[in-house]
C-alpha positions as CSV (number, residue, x, y, z in Angstrom):
1,M,19.0,12.2,-3.2
2,K,20.1,12.0,-6.9
3,V,19.8,15.2,-8.9
4,L,20.2,15.4,-12.7
5,I,21.2,18.8,-14.0
6,I,20.2,19.7,-17.6
7,E,21.9,23.1,-18.4
8,D,23.9,24.1,-21.4
9,E,25.8,26.9,-19.8
10,R,28.8,25.6,-17.9
11,L,28.9,28.5,-15.4
12,N,25.3,28.0,-14.5
13,A,25.7,24.3,-14.2
14,N,28.7,24.7,-11.8
15,R,26.8,27.2,-9.8
16,L,23.8,24.9,-9.3
17,Q,26.2,22.0,-8.3
18,K,27.9,24.3,-5.8
19,I,24.6,25.4,-4.3
20,L,23.4,21.8,-4.1
21,M,26.5,20.8,-2.1
22,E,26.0,23.8,0.3
23,I,22.4,22.8,0.8
24,N,23.2,19.1,1.5
25,P,26.6,17.5,0.9
26,E,24.9,14.1,0.6
27,I,23.1,15.1,-2.6
28,E,24.5,13.2,-5.6
29,V,24.7,14.9,-9.0
30,A,23.8,12.1,-11.3
31,G,25.0,14.0,-14.4
32,I,25.2,17.3,-16.2
33,L,23.7,17.3,-19.6
34,V,23.7,20.1,-22.2
35,S,21.1,19.2,-24.9
36,V,17.8,17.6,-25.6
37,A,19.4,14.7,-27.4
38,D,21.8,14.0,-24.6
39,S,19.1,14.2,-22.0
40,I,16.8,11.7,-23.8
41,N,19.7,9.3,-24.3
42,W,20.7,9.6,-20.6
43,L,17.2,9.0,-19.4
44,N,16.8,6.0,-21.7
45,T,20.0,4.4,-20.3
46,H,20.0,5.3,-16.6
47,P,17.6,4.9,-13.7
48,E,15.4,8.0,-13.2
49,P,16.9,10.5,-10.7
50,D,14.9,11.8,-7.7
51,I,14.8,15.3,-9.1
52,I,15.8,17.1,-12.3
53,L,17.0,20.7,-12.5
54,M,16.3,21.7,-16.0
55,D,17.0,24.8,-18.1
56,I,14.5,25.5,-20.8
57,R,16.5,26.8,-23.7
58,L,19.2,24.2,-24.5
59,S,21.8,24.0,-27.3
60,D,19.5,22.0,-29.6
61,G,16.0,23.3,-28.7
62,L,13.6,23.6,-25.8
63,S,13.8,21.1,-23.0
64,F,10.0,20.6,-23.4
65,D,11.0,18.4,-26.4
66,I,12.4,15.8,-23.9
67,F,8.9,15.1,-22.6
68,T,7.5,14.4,-26.1
69,Q,10.0,11.4,-26.4
70,K,10.4,10.3,-22.8
71,N,8.0,9.8,-19.9
72,V,9.5,11.6,-16.9
73,S,7.8,10.8,-13.6
74,C,10.2,12.5,-11.2
75,P,9.7,16.2,-10.1
76,V,11.3,18.8,-12.3
77,I,12.6,22.2,-11.1
78,F,12.9,24.5,-14.1
79,T,15.7,27.1,-14.0
80,T,15.7,29.7,-16.7
81,A,16.3,33.4,-17.6
82,Y,12.9,33.6,-19.3
83,D,9.5,33.9,-17.6
84,E,7.3,33.2,-20.5
85,Y,7.5,29.5,-20.2
86,A,6.0,29.2,-16.7
87,V,2.6,27.8,-17.6
88,R,4.1,25.3,-20.0
89,A,6.7,24.2,-17.4
90,F,4.1,23.4,-14.8
91,K,2.2,21.3,-17.4
92,A,5.4,19.3,-17.9
93,N,5.8,17.9,-14.4
94,G,7.3,21.1,-13.1
95,I,7.3,21.4,-9.3
96,D,8.9,24.9,-9.4
97,Y,10.1,27.6,-11.8
98,L,13.2,29.6,-10.8
99,L,14.6,32.5,-12.6
100,K,18.3,32.9,-13.1
101,P,20.5,33.6,-11.3
102,V,19.1,31.0,-8.9
103,E,19.5,31.8,-5.3
104,K,20.3,29.3,-2.6
105,E,17.2,29.9,-0.5
106,E,15.0,29.6,-3.6
107,L,16.6,26.3,-4.7
108,Q,16.4,24.9,-1.1
109,A,12.7,25.7,-0.9
110,A,12.1,24.1,-4.3
111,L,14.0,20.9,-3.3
112,Q,11.9,20.7,-0.2
113,K,8.8,21.1,-2.3
114,A,9.9,18.3,-4.6
115,E,10.8,16.0,-1.7
116,N,7.3,16.6,-0.2
117,S,5.8,15.8,-3.5
118,R,7.8,12.6,-3.8
119,Y,6.7,11.6,-0.3
120,S,3.1,12.3,-1.0
121,S,3.2,10.4,-4.2
122,L,4.9,7.4,-2.5
123,K,2.3,7.5,0.3
124,E,-0.5,7.5,-2.3
125,L,1.2,4.7,-4.1
126,R,1.4,2.6,-0.9
127,E,-2.2,3.3,-0.2
128,L,-3.2,2.2,-3.7
129,V,-1.1,-1.0,-3.4
130,K,-2.8,-1.8,-0.1
131,L,-6.2,-1.1,-1.6
132,I,-5.4,-3.4,-4.6
133,K,-4.2,-6.1,-2.2
134,D,-7.3,-5.8,0.0
135,K,-9.5,-6.1,-3.0
136,A,-7.5,-9.0,-4.4
137,V,-8.2,-11.1,-1.3
138,S,-11.8,-12.4,-1.7
139,Y,-13.5,-14.3,1.2
140,R,-16.6,-16.4,1.1
141,R,-19.7,-14.4,1.6
142,R,-22.4,-17.1,1.5
143,F,-23.0,-20.8,1.5
144,L,-25.1,-22.7,-1.0
145,L,-26.8,-25.7,0.7
146,A,-29.0,-28.5,-0.6
147,H,-32.4,-28.4,0.9
148,R,-34.8,-31.2,0.0
149,D,-35.2,-31.0,-3.8
150,E,-34.0,-27.4,-3.8
151,Y,-31.1,-25.2,-2.7
152,K,-30.9,-22.4,-0.2
153,T,-28.3,-19.8,0.6
154,I,-27.0,-18.7,3.9
155,E,-25.1,-15.5,4.4
156,V,-21.7,-15.8,6.2
157,S,-22.8,-12.9,8.4
158,D,-25.5,-15.1,9.9
159,V,-23.0,-17.7,11.0
160,A,-22.2,-17.9,14.8
161,F,-19.6,-20.6,14.6
162,I,-18.6,-23.8,12.9
163,F,-17.7,-27.1,14.5
164,S,-16.5,-30.5,13.4
165,E,-17.9,-33.7,14.7
166,S,-17.1,-37.2,13.4
167,R,-15.2,-35.4,10.6
168,I,-18.3,-33.6,9.4
169,S,-18.5,-29.8,9.5
170,H,-21.5,-28.2,11.0
171,L,-22.7,-24.6,10.4
172,V,-24.3,-23.0,13.5
173,L,-26.4,-20.0,12.8
174,S,-27.1,-17.1,15.1
175,N,-30.7,-18.3,15.6
176,G,-29.3,-21.6,16.9
177,S,-30.1,-23.8,13.9
178,I,-27.5,-26.2,12.5
179,E,-26.6,-27.1,8.9
180,I,-24.3,-29.7,7.5
181,L,-21.4,-28.7,5.3
182,T,-19.4,-30.7,2.8
183,E,-16.2,-28.6,3.2
184,T,-13.6,-29.6,5.7
185,M,-12.5,-27.3,8.5
186,D,-9.2,-26.7,6.8
187,D,-11.0,-25.6,3.6
188,L,-13.3,-23.4,5.6
189,E,-10.5,-21.7,7.5
190,G,-8.9,-20.7,4.2
191,E,-12.2,-19.4,2.7
192,L,-13.4,-17.3,5.6
193,D,-12.2,-13.9,6.7
194,P,-9.6,-14.5,9.5
195,G,-10.6,-11.1,10.9
196,V,-14.1,-12.5,11.6
197,F,-13.5,-16.3,12.2
198,F,-10.8,-17.7,14.5
199,R,-9.7,-21.3,14.4
200,A,-9.8,-21.8,18.1
201,S,-9.0,-25.5,17.8
202,R,-9.1,-28.3,15.2
203,Q,-12.8,-28.6,15.9
204,F,-14.0,-25.0,16.1
205,L,-14.1,-21.8,14.0
206,I,-15.7,-19.2,16.1
207,T,-16.8,-15.5,15.8
208,V,-16.8,-12.9,18.5
209,Q,-20.6,-12.8,18.5
210,S,-20.7,-16.5,19.4
211,I,-18.6,-16.1,22.6
212,E,-20.5,-16.1,25.9
213,A,-17.4,-16.0,28.2
214,I,-13.6,-16.7,28.3
215,H,-12.0,-18.5,31.3
216,N,-8.4,-19.3,32.2
217,H,-7.8,-23.0,32.0
218,F,-5.1,-25.5,33.0
219,N,-1.5,-25.1,31.6
220,G,-2.0,-21.7,30.1
221,R,-5.0,-22.7,28.0
222,L,-8.3,-20.8,27.7
223,K,-11.8,-22.2,27.9
224,V,-14.4,-20.4,25.7
225,S,-18.2,-20.8,26.4
226,L,-20.5,-20.4,23.4
227,K,-23.9,-18.7,23.5
228,K,-26.9,-21.0,23.3
229,F,-24.5,-24.0,23.3
230,P,-23.1,-24.5,26.8
231,D,-22.4,-28.1,26.1
232,K,-19.8,-27.2,23.4
233,E,-16.5,-26.9,25.1
234,V,-13.9,-24.9,23.2
235,L,-10.3,-25.1,24.5
236,V,-7.7,-22.8,23.1
237,S,-4.2,-24.2,23.4
238,K,-1.4,-22.4,25.3
239,D,0.4,-21.7,22.0
240,K,-2.8,-20.2,20.4
241,A,-3.9,-18.2,23.4
242,P,-1.8,-15.1,22.6
243,L,-3.0,-15.2,19.0
244,F,-6.6,-15.5,20.2
245,K,-6.2,-12.5,22.5
246,K,-4.7,-10.5,19.7
247,W,-7.5,-11.4,17.4
248,L,-10.1,-10.4,20.0
249,S,-8.4,-7.0,20.4
250,E,-8.1,-6.4,16.7
251,W,-11.4,-7.7,15.6
252,R,-13.2,-5.3,13.2
């Protein structure tokens, strides 16, 4: 953990550094700054620390002036001899407000609060990134097919499985009807949600709803029987069998 100390009184700065070492010898004091100007310059030229211990009244003004010129995202623990700035401190990214002389137990509790805040923010950031990634992946939701002199749409949710015959892709619906597609099996595999469709072989993309039964076959392969189409033999290779089983267990 890297901690930046902003404190214009040397004795107080030394005391804070000493307490930090007592709390955790692995804490790294990234710097000790004494003014608003020095703090802004340091923050502009160094990576942001994990936590800032910040006095309020500095040699050239109030430390709140730092936030008007620099966006600080890390937690800030204010340490001061004055209690009238508390509300303003918490508006300025303050995670805690300690009155001098700072006691070890108080600082330790404040550091833990800051660490919990950092963890919570990181967790929220990871969840946000996952949400963005999930939304960024867009899978086909319907097919547009020529029908006589018109067009018709078919929802992907109505598809039982897709098979290839004579290099032509065929769409099999849950009601048993079959439609011809212009896309190749490779194209379809990339367009359809892999959580719903599994490329069982070069000839078949199947869904869980289309499966009638699964049987062990020769040489570690699996044989899948399809509902309403007992004549369609789907063989899952030995190499794909573990992936197929995993897909079945994780299917959503």
